N, C-alpha and C positions, 0 to 999 in steps of 0.2 A: 697587781699582776707582777710576776717574778720574770725578770728579763735578763738574759745574757746579751751583752752588747759588744760584738766585735772581739772576742775573747782569743788572746793568743798565749800560750803557755809552753815554755821549753824547759828541758831538763838534761843537762850534760850534752848540750848540742842538738838533742832530739825534739822534734816538734810534737807535742802531746795534743794541743789544740792549735788549730789554724784559723784565726779569723771567725770564730764560731759565734753566731747569733740566734737566739730562740726566745720564745715567749711562753710562759706557763699561765694560762688563763685560770681565774678563780673558779673553783668547784668542778675541776676536771682531772682526769687520770691520765697522765702523759708517760708512755712507755719508750724508754731508750732501748735500742736493739743495735746490733752490729757484731763484727768480729771481736775475739779477745784482742786487746790492744788498739782497739778502733777509737778510744778516747771517752767512752762511756763513763767510767769511774772518775776520770779526770774532770769531766764535765759537771757531774753531781757534786763532786768536792768544790768545785769552783762556784756553783751555785749557792752552796751552803757557806761559803766563806773559809773553807778548810784549807785552800791552797793559795799561793801568791800568783799573782797575773803579771805577765811580761807587759801586756797592753790590754785595753778594753776595760769594762767593769760589768758588775752585776748589780741591778737595781731592784729594789722591792718597793711597790707603790710610788714608782718614780724618785725614789732615794737610794743612792748608792749605799750598799750594805757595808761599805768601809767606813761610813759615817756612824754605824750603829755601834753602841757598846756591846759586849758580848752578852750580857744577860737580856739587853733590849732585843738583840737579834734572836736570841733563844725564846723569847716570847712570842715570836711570829713564825719562827721555822725550827722544825725538829729534823735532825739527820741521823740516820741509822746507817752505819758503816758496814761493809761486807765483813770485816773481820771485828766481831764484837769483842768488847772489853772484858775482861775476866770479872766474873760476878759469882763464883762458885759458892761463897758463904752467905749470900743474901737470900732471904726468903723472896717470894714473888711480891709480897706487898712492899717490902723494902726496896726492892729493885723498882717497882713502879712509883714509889715515892720520889726516887731520884729525879724523876721528870718534873717535880715540883720546884726543883733548885732555882730557876730563874724567877720565880714568883716570891721567893723568900729573902729576907734580910739576913745579914750575917749572923749565924748562930741561932736564927729563929727557929723554935720548934714548930712542926707542922700545926696548921690552925685548922679550925672547921671546913674552911673551904678546900684545903689541901687533901683532907681525909675524903672529902665528898667527890673530888675530881678522882682520886685514886679508886675510890669504890666504883665510881662510873666507869673508869677505863677497865678495870677488872670484869665489870659486868658485860661492857660491850665486847670483850674478847673472850667471854665465856670461860673465865678463869677463876671463878669463885671458889670451886672446890680445891683449888691449887694454891690459894693465897697464903698459906702458911708453909707450903712446901719449900724446901731449899732449891734454888734453880739448877744446881748441878745434878739433882735427881730427876729432872724433867725429861721427857722425850724431845726429839728434835723439833716438832710441830708444837709442842707445849711451850718450849723455850723461845720459839719465834714469836708466839702470841704474847708471852710475858714481856719482851723486849718492845713489841708493838704496843702494848698496854702502857708501857713507860711513856713512849712518844705521845700517846694519846693524852696522857695525863699531863703532859707538857702544855697542853691546851694552845696550840698553835693553829695558824691559817694554812700553812704549807708543811708537807711531809715528804722528805726526800729518803728513798729507800735504795741502797745499793745491793742487788742481788738478795732480797730477803727470802728467795725461795731456794737458794743454792743449798744443795746437799739434803734437802728434804724429800722423803718419799711422795710419790705422786698424790697419795691422800691428803698429806699435810700441805702439799703446793696449793691444792685446789681449796682446801680449807683456809688458808691464809689469804690467797689472793681474792676470794669471795668476801672475806672480812674487809680487806682494804677497799674493795668496790662499795661495800655497804657504807663505809665511812664517808666516801666521797658523795654518795646518793643522799644519806640520811643526816650527815653531820655537816656537809658542805665543805670538806676538806679539799685542798688542791694536793695531788699527789704527783710525784715523779718517781718512777720505778725503772730499774734496770732488770730486764728480762732476756733470757735466751731462747725462749720458745716463742716464735712468731705467732703461733695459733693461740697461745694463751693471751698474747699482747692484742691480739684481733679480737678476742672474744671479751676482754674486760676493760681495755683502755678506750679512751675518747679519741686520742691522738697519738701517732707514732712518729718518733723522730729517730732516723737511722744514721750512725756515724761510720765512716770510714777513712782511715789513714788521718785522724785528727780533725777531719771536717764534717760537716752535715751533707749526705748525698741524698737524702729524702726526708721530707717531713710534711705529714698530711694525715687526714682521717682514715679510718680503717678501709673504707671502700677504695680509695685511691692507692692505698699501700698494698692490698691484696690483689695485685696484678703480676703477672709473670715476669715482664720486663722490669718491673721495680724491685721484686725480690730477687731476680738474677743480678741486678746492679748491686744491691746490698750484700748478699751472701756468695756471690759468684758460682751459684748452683742453680740448675735448670729446676724449676718446680711447676708440678701441676696442681689443679684444684678439684676437690670434691665437694658436694654439697653435704653439710651437717645434716644427719638424719631427722633431727628434731627441729633445729632452728632454721635450717636452709642456708645458713652462713657458710662462705667459702672457707674451706680447709686446706692449706698447703700440704703437699705430699711430694716426696722426692721419688 
């Protein structure tokens, strides 16, 4: 289990996270929601060990992640930031192979297992026909799947995704989030994902954590989250609900 334990993070006198605690259970998809500046990206960076803490700690299977070496932690946790690194000159296969770095020794060439994991990741993300394409030539949805394939090839238990659907057309948003849900259901991954669409969060996540002003204002399953009073507290907007015509699930509307 991945746990944030009483996290506080400040920057230049501003409180980014204020005594935040949460648990990410194995084999679940947890959506982080809330206003811009509420602390979502800071929390996911803290869970991945990417930022320094003023107080508190993050633990993975009851062990503080500060005790992990960088490669050791990368074998358990993959983090995809909102602003992706430049990879314009890489083919899809080369990009996905970068996910094998934690499993390789210094200057070691990819072995049979590395190639097998890369092939599996490319197959899972339906990127076989793009494997030799340069990433800069891909569409937004294709590029998102390529980076996700890299994280899959990393072969971790936890996947932390900071707004992976940002700037994607609706078609690609649905494509990518369905794939992420499939990875949870079929591969047993635990996923933390930042989403801005509460209806997508309700449709695909198991648990929803809402942040506001650096603290957690709500944490619960989809049923407990999709309530008028809860969403008003999270977003400061009055919402009503309609029944989805196919699933009957509650859909929030303004």
